[in-house]
C-alpha positions in Angstrom: -0.1 0.5 0.0 1.5 3.5 -0.6 -0.6 7.0 0.7 -1.2 10.3 -1.9 -0.6 13.6 -1.4 -3.7 14.0 0.3 -3.1 11.0 2.5 -5.5 8.7 1.6 -4.0 4.7 1.4 -4.1 3.3 -2.2 -3.2 -0.4 -2.5 -0.3 -1.2 -5.4 -0.7 -3.1 -8.2 0.4 -4.5 -11.1 -2.7 -4.9 -13.2 -3.3 -2.8 -16.0 -6.1 -2.1 -17.9 -6.0 -4.0 -21.4 -7.0 -2.8 -24.9 -6.4 -6.2 -27.2 -9.5 -7.9 -27.8 -9.7 -11.7 -27.1 -11.4 -12.0 -30.1 -8.8 -11.9 -32.5 -10.1 -8.6 -35.2 -9.1 -5.5 -35.5 -8.7 -2.2 -34.2 -8.7 1.0 -34.9 -7.3 4.0 -32.3 -8.2 7.8 -32.5 -5.1 9.5 -31.8 -6.7 13.3 -30.8 -4.5 16.2 -30.2 -6.3 18.2 -26.6 -4.0 21.0 -27.8 -2.4 22.0 -24.6 -3.5 18.9 -22.9 -2.0 17.3 -25.5 -2.1 13.7 -28.1 -4.2 11.4 -26.6 -5.1 7.6 -27.7 -8.8 8.0 -27.2 -11.1 6.0 -25.2 -13.0 2.6 -27.3 -14.7 0.4 -25.4 -13.1 -3.7 -27.4 -16.2 -4.6 -29.2 -16.6 -1.4 -30.8 -12.5 -0.4 -31.8 -14.1 -0.9 -35.1 -13.1 0.6 -38.8 -16.7 1.2 -38.8 -17.0 2.7 -36.0 -13.9 4.8 -35.6 -15.6 6.5 -39.1 -19.3 6.8 -37.8 -17.8 8.4 -34.5 -15.5 10.4 -36.5 -18.7 11.8 -38.4 -20.4 12.8 -35.7 -18.0 15.2 -34.4 -17.0 12.8 -31.4 -13.8 13.8 -31.6 -12.1 17.2 -30.9 -9.2 17.5 -33.1 -8.3 14.1 -34.7 -4.6 13.6 -36.2 -4.0 10.1 -36.5 -5.9 7.0 -36.9 -3.6 3.6 -36.2 -5.1 -0.1 -36.9 -3.5 -2.9 -35.4 -3.9 -6.6 -34.6 -2.4 -8.1 -31.9 -3.2 -11.7 -33.2 -1.7 -11.2 -36.6 1.3 -8.9 -35.1 0.5 -5.6 -36.8 -0.3 -2.1 -36.9 -0.2 0.3 -39.3 -1.5 4.4 -39.9 -5.2 3.7 -42.2 -5.2 7.9 -41.3 -4.9 8.2 -45.4 -7.7 5.9 -46.3 -9.8 6.8 -43.5 -9.5 10.8 -44.6 -10.4 9.1 -48.3 -14.0 7.5 -46.9 -14.8 10.2 -44.9 -14.7 13.2 -48.0 -16.9 9.7 -49.7 -19.2 9.4 -47.0 -20.0 13.4 -47.2 -19.9 13.2 -51.6 -22.7 11.1 -51.2 -24.7 12.4 -49.0 -23.4 15.5 -50.9 -23.0 17.2 -47.1 -19.6 19.2 -46.2 -16.6 17.8 -44.6 -17.6 18.7 -40.5 -15.9 21.2 -39.5 -14.5 19.3 -36.9 -12.9 16.6 -38.6 -11.9 18.6 -42.4 -8.2 19.6 -41.5 -7.6 15.8 -40.8 -9.3 14.5 -44.3 -7.4 17.6 -45.9 -3.8 16.7 -43.8 -4.9 13.2 -44.9 -6.3 12.7 -48.3 -3.3 14.4 -50.1 -5.5 17.1 -51.7 -3.1 20.3 -51.6 -5.4 22.7 -49.7 -7.3 25.9 -51.7 -7.1 29.3 -50.0 -9.6 31.8 -50.3 -9.2 34.8 -50.0 -10.4 38.0 -47.9 -12.1 40.5 -50.1 -12.3 43.7 -48.4 
């Protein structure tokens, strides 16, 4: 046992939570930029950490400033940055729905889709 700064006694534990599913599945994590708080891997339920749910969450505004999407499969022993593929899929879905890419993910999409950014000029 150890005591924290407020004097509360805490038990020592070697247990750490796992992001690894019991099933052999591909999982996706989003790296989000929280500004002064830094970059984080966003918390996700193991059962819903798949590509489809990540794309839906990005479209629904669940992330403040997504930076990367990482996919991995522990059973198969691989991981990769799939940000470019996710950006292309986000753009495709917005185009199919005849809507603009939501402002919260626009920088992510433009940064990873490889298209040059079009700058707008302010007219006075």
